[in-house]
C-alpha positions in Angstrom: 0.0 0.0 0.0 1.4 3.4 -0.9 2.3 5.7 1.9 0.6 9.0 1.3 1.3 12.5 2.6 -1.6 12.4 5.0 -0.8 8.9 6.3 2.5 9.3 8.1 3.7 5.9 9.4 4.6 7.0 12.9 3.9 3.5 14.2 7.2 2.5 12.6 9.0 4.9 15.0 7.8 2.8 18.0 8.7 -0.4 16.1 12.0 0.6 14.6 13.1 4.2 14.0 15.8 3.1 11.6 13.2 1.6 9.3 11.1 4.8 9.5 14.2 6.8 8.4 14.6 4.5 5.3 10.9 5.0 4.5 11.2 8.8 4.8 14.0 8.8 2.3 12.0 6.7 -0.1 8.9 8.9 0.2 10.9 12.1 0.2 8.1 14.2 -1.2 5.8 13.5 1.8 5.2 16.3 4.2 6.0 14.1 7.2 9.3 12.8 5.8 11.6 15.5 7.2 10.2 15.0 10.7 10.6 11.3 10.4 14.3 11.6 9.6 14.6 14.2 12.5 12.9 11.7 14.9 15.4 9.0 13.9 18.4 11.3 14.6 17.0 12.0 18.0 16.6 8.3 18.6 20.2 7.9 17.5 21.2 10.4 20.2 19.4 8.2 22.8 21.3 5.1 21.5 24.6 6.9 20.8 27.6 4.6 21.5 31.0 5.5 22.8 33.1 2.6 21.5 36.4 1.3 22.7 38.3 3.0 19.9 36.8 6.5 20.3 37.7 7.2 23.9 39.5 10.4 22.8 36.6 11.8 20.8 35.0 15.2 21.3 32.0 13.8 23.1 34.2 13.2 26.2 35.0 16.9 26.5 31.3 17.8 26.2 30.5 15.2 29.0 33.3 16.5 31.2 31.8 20.0 30.9 28.3 18.7 31.7 29.6 16.8 34.8 31.4 19.9 36.1 28.4 22.1 35.7 26.2 19.4 37.4 28.5 19.1 40.4 29.9 22.6 40.8 27.7 25.3 39.1 24.5 26.3 40.9 23.6 29.7 39.4 23.5 31.4 36.1 26.1 34.0 37.1 28.5 31.2 38.1 28.1 29.6 34.7 28.6 33.0 33.0 31.8 33.5 35.0 33.1 30.1 34.1 32.4 30.7 30.4 34.2 34.1 30.5 37.2 32.6 32.3 37.4 29.7 29.8 38.3 31.9 27.0 35.9 30.1 24.7 33.6 31.7 22.2 31.1 28.9 21.5 28.2 30.2 23.5 25.7 27.5 22.6 27.7 24.7 24.1 27.8 26.3 27.5 24.1 27.2 27.4 23.2 23.6 26.6 25.6 22.3 29.3 24.1 24.6 31.9 20.4 23.8 31.0 21.0 20.0 30.9 23.0 20.0 34.1 20.0 21.4 36.0 18.5 18.0 35.5 21.3 15.4 35.0 24.8 14.6 34.0 23.6 11.7 31.9 25.3 11.1 28.5 22.2 9.9 26.8 20.3 13.0 27.8 23.0 15.3 26.5 23.3 13.4 23.2 19.5 13.4 22.8 19.6 17.2 23.1 22.5 17.5 20.7 20.7 15.2 18.2 17.5 17.2 18.6 19.2 20.4 17.5 21.6 18.8 14.9 18.8 16.6 13.5 16.5 19.4 12.8 18.9 21.3 10.5 20.4 18.0 9.1 16.9 16.8 8.1 15.9 20.1 6.7 19.0 20.5 4.5 18.5 17.0 3.0 14.8 17.5 2.2 15.5 21.0 0.9 17.7 19.3 -1.7 14.9 16.7 -2.4 12.4 19.6 -2.9 14.6 21.2 -5.5 14.8 18.0 -7.6 12.2 17.6 -10.4 10.8 14.4 -11.6 11.8 10.8 -11.1 15.2 10.3 -9.4 17.5 8.0 -11.4 20.2 5.9 -9.7 22.9 8.5 -10.3 20.8 11.2 -8.5 20.3 8.8 -5.6 24.1 8.3 -5.4 24.7 12.0 -5.3 22.0 12.5 -2.6 23.6 9.7 -0.6 26.9 11.5 -0.7 25.3 14.8 0.4 23.8 13.0 3.4 27.2 11.5 4.3 29.5 14.5 4.0 28.3 15.8 7.4 26.3 12.8 8.7 24.1 12.5 11.7 26.8 10.7 13.8 28.8 13.9 13.6 27.0 15.0 16.8 30.2 13.6 18.2 31.7 16.9 17.1 28.5 18.8 17.9 29.8 22.4 17.7 31.4 22.6 14.3 29.2 20.2 12.5 25.9 21.7 13.9 27.2 25.2 12.9 27.8 23.7 9.4 24.2 22.6 8.9 22.9 25.8 10.5 24.9 27.9 8.1 23.9 25.8 5.0 20.2 25.9 6.2 20.3 29.7 6.2 22.5 30.1 3.1 20.8 27.9 0.5 17.3 29.6 0.5 19.0 33.0 0.2 21.3 32.0 -2.7 18.6 30.0 -4.6 15.5 32.0 -3.7 16.7 35.4 -2.4 15.1 34.8 1.0 17.0 37.3 3.1 15.2 36.5 6.3 17.1 33.2 6.5 20.5 35.0 6.7 20.2 35.4 10.5 20.8 31.7 10.8 24.2 32.1 9.1 25.1 34.6 11.8 23.8 32.2 14.5 26.4 29.6 13.3 29.1 31.8 14.8 27.7 31.3 18.3 27.7 27.6 17.8 31.3 27.5 16.6 33.4 30.7 16.5 35.3 29.7 13.3 32.1 30.2 11.4 33.0 33.8 11.4 35.0 33.0 8.3 32.0 31.6 6.3 30.0 34.6 7.4 32.7 36.9 6.1 32.7 34.9 2.8 28.9 35.6 2.6 29.6 39.3 3.1 32.3 39.2 0.4 29.7 37.6 -1.9 27.8 40.8 -1.9 30.8 42.9 -2.9 32.4 40.8 -5.6 31.2 41.0 -9.2 29.2 37.8 -9.9 31.5 36.6 -12.7 31.9 32.8 -12.9 35.3 33.2 -14.6 36.6 35.2 -11.7 35.4 32.7 -9.1 36.6 29.7 -11.2 40.1 31.3 -11.5 40.3 31.9 -7.8 39.2 28.3 -7.1 41.9 26.9 -9.5 44.6 29.1 -8.1 43.8 28.2 -4.4 43.4 24.5 -5.3 47.0 24.5 -6.5 48.2 26.8 -3.8 46.9 24.7 -0.9 50.3 23.9 0.5 51.0 27.6 1.1 52.7 28.6 4.4 49.7 29.4 6.6 51.5 31.8 8.9 50.0 34.6 6.8 46.8 33.9 8.7 48.5 34.8 11.9 49.6 38.1 10.5 46.1 39.0 9.3 44.6 38.0 12.6 47.2 39.9 14.7 46.4 43.1 12.8 42.6 43.0 12.5 41.0 40.4 14.9 39.8 41.1 18.4 42.2 39.9 21.2 39.9 37.2 22.4 39.7 35.8 18.9 43.5 35.8 18.6 43.9 34.0 21.9 41.3 31.3 20.8 43.0 30.7 17.4 46.6 30.6 18.5 46.5 26.9 19.1 45.1 26.4 15.6 47.6 28.5 13.7 50.9 28.1 15.5 53.7 26.7 13.4 54.3 23.8 15.8 50.6 22.9 15.8 50.6 23.0 12.0 53.6 20.7 11.7 52.2 18.3 14.3 48.9 18.3 12.3 50.7 17.5 9.1 52.9 14.8 10.7 49.8 13.2 12.2 48.0 13.0 8.9 50.9 11.1 7.4 50.6 8.3 10.0 46.8 7.7 9.6 45.6 4.8 7.5 45.5 5.7 3.9 41.8 5.3 3.4 41.1 7.5 6.4 42.9 10.3 4.6 42.0 9.6 1.0 38.3 8.9 1.3 37.6 12.6 1.8 40.3 13.8 -0.5 39.1 11.7 -3.5 35.6 12.9 -3.0 36.9 16.5 -2.9 38.9 15.9 -6.1 35.8 14.4 -7.7 33.5 17.2 -6.7 36.1 19.8 -7.8 36.5 18.2 -11.1 32.8 18.1 -11.8 32.4 21.7 -10.8 35.1 22.8 -13.1 33.8 20.6 -15.9 30.3 22.0 -15.6 31.5 25.6 -15.3 33.5 25.3 -18.5 31.4 23.0 -20.7 28.0 24.3 -19.8 28.9 28.0 -19.1 26.4 29.3 -21.6 23.5 27.3 -20.1 24.4 28.2 -16.6 24.5 31.9 -17.4 20.8 31.7 -18.4 19.8 30.1 -15.1 20.1 32.7 -12.4 19.9 30.7 -9.3 22.4 28.1 -10.6 24.8 30.8 -11.6 24.6 32.4 -8.1 25.1 29.0 -6.4 28.1 28.1 -8.6 29.7 31.4 -8.1 29.3 31.2 -4.3 30.5 27.6 -4.2 33.7 28.6 -6.1 34.3 31.5 -3.8 33.7 29.5 -0.6 35.9 26.6 -2.0 38.7 29.1 -2.6 38.7 30.3 1.0 38.3 26.7 2.3 41.4 25.7 0.2 43.5 28.3 1.9 42.2 27.4 5.3 42.7 23.7 4.8 46.5 23.9 5.3 46.1 24.6 9.0 44.7 22.4 11.8 40.9 22.2 11.8 40.8 24.6 8.8 40.3 21.6 6.6 36.8 21.1 8.0 35.6 23.9 5.8 36.3 21.7 2.8 33.3 19.6 4.0 31.1 22.7 3.9 32.4 23.5 0.4 31.7 19.9 -0.6 28.1 20.2 0.7 27.6 23.2 -1.6 29.4 21.5 -4.5 27.5 18.3 -4.4 24.2 20.2 -3.9 24.9 22.2 -7.1 26.0 19.0 -9.0 22.9 17.1 -8.0 20.6 20.0 -8.9 22.3 20.5 -12.3 22.3 16.8 -13.1 18.7 16.1 -12.1 17.0 19.2 -13.5 19.1 20.4 -16.4 21.5 18.0 -18.0 22.5 14.4 -17.7 24.0 13.4 -21.1 27.8 12.9 -20.8 27.7 13.2 -17.0 25.8 9.9 -16.6 27.4 8.4 -19.7 31.1 9.1 -18.9 32.0 11.2 -15.9 29.9 9.8 -13.1 30.9 6.2 -14.0 34.6 7.2 -14.1 34.3 8.8 -10.7 32.4 5.9 -9.1 35.4 4.4 -7.3 36.0 7.7 -5.6 32.3 7.9 -4.6 32.3 4.2 -3.4 35.4 4.7 -1.3 33.9 7.8 0.4 30.6 6.0 1.1 32.1 2.9 2.5 34.6 4.6 4.8 32.1 7.2 5.9 29.7 4.5 7.0 32.5 2.5 8.6 33.4 5.7 10.7 29.7 5.9 11.6 30.0 2.5 13.2 32.1 4.0 16.0 29.0 5.9 17.2 26.1 3.9 15.8 25.0 1.2 18.3 23.3 -2.0 17.7 20.3 -0.5 19.4 20.2 2.3 16.8 19.6 -0.2 14.0 17.4 -2.9 15.7 15.8 -1.4 18.8 12.9 1.0 19.5 12.4 4.0 21.8 10.7 2.0 24.6 13.5 -0.5 24.9 16.2 2.2 24.4 14.8 4.3 27.3 15.2 1.4 29.7 18.7 0.5 28.4 20.0 4.1 28.0 23.7 4.3 28.4 24.2 0.5 27.9 25.1 0.5 24.2 27.4 -1.5 22.1 28.9 0.2 19.0 28.7 -1.5 15.7 32.5 -1.3 15.5 32.9 -3.1 18.8 30.4 -5.7 17.6 32.3 -6.3 14.4 35.7 -6.5 16.1 34.5 -8.9 18.8 32.3 -11.1 16.6 
């Protein structure tokens, strides 16, 4: 029986939320579908696993802060003083920690709150893409949508601050670029309070208003920075020292020091090859397709205003991300750029042209796509528990905090 818009299968949520998520993706035009995916992400927060091999992950620092607030912070002014003395700029993290600590120091409660916030923007961005796509979705479009879903996936609540800021920024940006909805821009500004480094993407957005909207200029900047990615990043220190507020300089010193940069580069050389290359090959594939489309279909793109705006902004953002990627943590902006890039490619392929893309280029790039998808899901197994896939909310509530990650299951099988 077909599942219609007015007949949301919420019974599936109480049976198996993972199954509901799959159904929501299948029936992506249904009005209930975004909320179904959102509900699954919240359930994932309840069943979030901290496996044996991710003991040093960001979630531990979030839990340490929650425990400290629970045990030692009694009033708002004490929380405010602690925040000021910490030298941090990410306000939302401390607000959440304070509010949750009034009730508990429980990890499942904190990750449910994180998943509730992250999941809203994550689900809306995915279904915003679905709403832009016209007609029946062929296999290549499904592949591109899958990649969009996995670039900053739901298990990235492990790094809640930066990745939530990413989806909040994208959520505010895309309606503005594609539809001219200025009222959504405040969300781009909100991303700075979730992770202070999103000041850079906000500045990119301001620059977008100043620069002439010439694809050739943006493409040239992208190609130059793509080649120039190994530039000595100490120029960032000089710029920050001259123009940034003192608190911002103090917060970024650890990211931009020469010692930290060398340590970052040395560390990346020792990681398993697929852990490094799964993201790089996707970045190269997206970059190649963007350049190919910009050159081969430049005349067509010039006649489609919203596509031209999106491609221009994507190249500009990619250019800044390329420069930032040489320093520790700066490479994370490449993920934001890839979200924009794959959104544009999917939109162009589905709605305007398939031809040689589906005949030649997408098949050629399939190994890169496959490597990215496989490794991404494998990384997700560090945080996805067995309960996430086979359990339901009633059982999960009674077993909260007693989870086994899929990674640990596979290793101990």
